[in-house]
C-alpha positions in Angstrom: 64.3 72.5 110.1 63.3 74.5 113.1 61.4 77.8 113.2 63.4 80.7 114.6 61.3 81.5 117.7 61.6 84.0 120.6 58.6 82.5 122.3 56.4 79.4 121.6 54.1 79.2 118.6 50.9 77.2 118.8 49.4 75.7 115.7 45.6 75.5 116.1 43.1 73.5 114.1 39.4 73.2 114.8 36.6 70.9 113.7 33.2 72.5 114.1 29.5 72.1 113.7 29.7 74.4 110.7 31.3 77.5 109.3 29.4 80.3 111.0 31.6 82.3 113.4 28.5 83.4 115.3 26.4 80.3 115.6 28.6 77.2 115.2 30.7 75.5 117.9 33.9 73.5 118.3 33.7 69.7 118.3 37.4 69.0 118.3 40.5 71.1 118.9 44.1 70.3 118.4 47.0 72.6 119.5 50.6 71.8 118.7 52.8 74.1 120.7 56.4 74.4 119.5 59.0 75.9 121.9 62.1 77.9 120.9 64.2 74.8 121.6 62.1 72.7 119.2 60.2 70.7 121.8 56.5 70.0 120.9 53.6 69.8 123.2 50.3 68.4 121.7 46.9 68.9 123.2 43.9 67.4 121.4 40.4 67.2 122.8 36.9 66.5 121.5 34.3 68.9 122.8 30.6 68.5 123.3 29.1 71.5 121.4 25.8 71.2 123.3 24.0 71.4 119.9 23.4 68.8 117.2 26.2 68.4 114.7 24.7 68.7 111.2 25.1 65.6 109.1 27.0 67.4 106.3 29.6 68.6 108.9 29.9 65.1 110.4 30.5 63.7 106.9 33.5 66.0 106.5 35.3 65.5 109.8 33.9 62.2 110.9 32.6 63.3 114.3 29.0 62.6 115.1 26.8 63.5 118.1 27.4 60.2 119.8 31.2 60.7 119.6 31.0 63.8 121.7 28.0 63.1 123.9 30.2 62.3 127.0 32.9 64.9 126.2 33.3 68.1 128.3 31.8 71.4 127.1 34.0 74.2 125.9 33.2 76.0 129.2 34.8 73.2 131.1 38.0 73.3 129.0 38.3 77.0 128.4 40.7 78.0 131.2 43.0 75.1 130.4 43.0 76.0 126.7 43.7 79.7 127.5 46.6 78.8 129.8 48.1 76.4 127.2 48.0 79.3 124.7 49.5 81.9 127.0 52.5 83.8 125.7 52.3 81.9 122.3 52.2 83.3 118.8 49.7 81.4 116.8 49.5 79.7 113.4 47.0 77.7 111.4 45.5 77.1 108.0 42.8 79.7 107.1 43.1 80.5 110.8 42.8 84.3 110.6 39.4 84.0 109.0 38.1 80.8 110.7 39.9 79.1 113.6 40.9 82.2 115.6 37.5 84.0 115.2 35.5 80.9 116.3 37.9 80.2 119.1 37.6 83.8 120.3 33.8 83.6 120.1 33.8 80.4 122.2 35.9 82.1 124.9 33.6 85.2 124.9 30.5 83.1 125.2 31.7 81.6 128.5 32.8 85.0 129.8 36.5 84.7 129.2 38.3 87.7 127.6 41.1 86.8 125.2 43.2 89.0 123.0 45.0 87.3 120.1 45.6 90.6 118.5 48.8 91.1 120.6 50.2 87.9 119.1 51.8 87.3 115.7 49.2 85.3 113.7 50.7 83.2 110.9 48.1 82.0 108.4 49.8 79.2 106.4 46.9 79.4 103.9 47.6 83.0 103.1 51.2 82.3 102.5 50.1 79.4 100.3 47.5 81.5 98.4 50.1 84.2 97.7 52.5 81.6 96.4 50.6 78.5 95.2 46.7 78.9 95.5 45.3 75.5 96.6 43.7 73.6 99.6 45.6 72.1 102.6 45.7 68.6 101.1 47.1 70.1 97.8 49.5 72.2 99.8 50.7 69.2 101.7 51.2 67.2 98.4 52.8 70.2 96.7 55.3 71.2 99.4 55.9 67.9 101.2 55.0 65.4 98.5 52.8 63.5 100.9 49.1 62.6 101.3 47.5 63.6 104.6 46.5 60.5 106.5 43.2 60.9 108.3 42.5 64.3 106.7 39.9 66.5 108.5 41.1 65.1 111.9 42.1 68.2 113.7 45.5 66.8 114.8 46.4 65.4 111.4 45.5 68.7 109.8 47.5 70.7 112.4 50.6 68.4 111.9 50.3 68.8 108.1 50.0 72.6 108.5 53.3 72.7 110.5 55.1 70.6 107.9 53.8 72.9 105.1 55.0 76.0 106.9 58.5 74.5 107.3 58.5 73.6 103.6 57.3 77.1 102.6 60.2 78.7 104.5 62.7 76.3 102.9 61.2 76.9 99.4 60.9 80.7 99.2 64.0 82.8 99.8 62.0 85.9 100.4 60.1 84.3 103.4 62.1 85.2 106.5 62.3 82.5 109.2 60.7 84.9 111.6 57.3 84.7 113.2 56.7 88.4 113.2 57.5 88.6 109.4 55.3 85.6 108.7 52.4 87.0 110.7 52.6 90.3 108.7 52.9 88.4 105.4 49.8 86.3 106.3 47.7 89.4 106.7 45.5 91.0 104.0 43.5 94.1 104.8 43.8 95.3 108.4 40.6 94.5 110.4 39.8 95.2 114.0 37.5 92.3 114.4 37.8 88.7 113.3 34.5 88.8 111.4 36.0 91.5 109.2 33.1 94.0 109.9 35.4 96.9 110.9 38.5 97.6 108.9 41.3 100.2 109.2 41.7 102.7 106.3 44.5 105.1 106.9 44.3 104.5 110.6 40.6 105.2 110.8 38.1 102.4 111.7 35.4 102.1 108.9 32.5 99.8 108.5 32.9 96.9 106.0 29.3 96.1 105.6 25.8 97.5 105.3 24.4 100.9 104.4 27.4 102.6 106.1 30.1 100.5 104.3 33.4 102.4 103.9 32.2 105.2 106.3 34.0 106.1 109.5 32.5 104.2 112.5 33.0 107.2 114.8 31.3 109.6 112.3 28.4 107.3 111.8 27.8 107.0 115.6 28.0 110.8 116.0 25.3 111.3 113.4 23.3 108.1 114.0 23.8 106.7 117.5 20.8 104.3 117.0 23.0 102.4 114.6 25.1 101.3 117.5 22.0 99.9 119.3 21.0 98.1 116.1 24.4 96.4 115.9 24.4 95.4 119.6 20.9 93.8 119.3 21.8 92.2 115.9 23.2 88.9 114.8 26.9 89.9 115.1 29.8 88.1 116.7 30.5 89.0 120.3 34.0 90.0 119.2 32.6 92.5 116.7 30.3 93.9 119.3 33.2 94.4 121.7 35.2 96.3 119.0 32.2 98.4 118.1 31.4 99.2 121.8 34.9 100.4 122.4 34.7 102.8 119.4 31.2 104.0 120.4 32.3 104.7 124.0 35.4 106.6 122.9 33.3 108.6 120.5 30.7 109.5 123.1 33.4 110.5 125.6 34.9 112.9 123.0 31.5 114.6 122.7 31.3 115.4 126.4 
């Protein structure tokens, strides 16, 4: 089957040095871009993370320091990746909580602004968890009755993810073959940042961590402006700091 598309959708899968959005880096990226006419473009590259790859991570994805020693850095590839993703909706497996946050962080580290929030983000894992909670390998076996060959290779996982999405749409009558619907279905709580530090409650941004958890971000900054400085100096994702800065600046302007 073909997805009903009004613009391309890009399926993204990353292999990384670890699971920290703030500290870890990409070692391999695969993007499968599907056009409205069904044509596919595939871009897969290994990336030098410019940091050691922990042994436990290498044992999962099979990529070791020597495998990426002569590969380009993310900074060298960033503009090309951004252009490849232009005007695309996005999908992946656990992508709303992992792939898109880490990819955004990599762009911000090299000074490139990206905004994936104006795209439809289809997380196949969230659809799967709402229907049949399991892992990608189990999802592939369940929906497609196949085993992933070369699992934990970014391209193999991305290809499997696309097949699972097709099978999910075929299986569930209530799943519309529409990327906007699938993006909304993939979402849980509404967060302003990928690290899920600031969420929306009845249209109001509130903190989702720390001593001010569940309190209005703007109200906290009015009463305790130093909390903003603490966040900006703290170990938070650049994306989170950008979101917090915007709210802080808007709050301060209203006080003038």
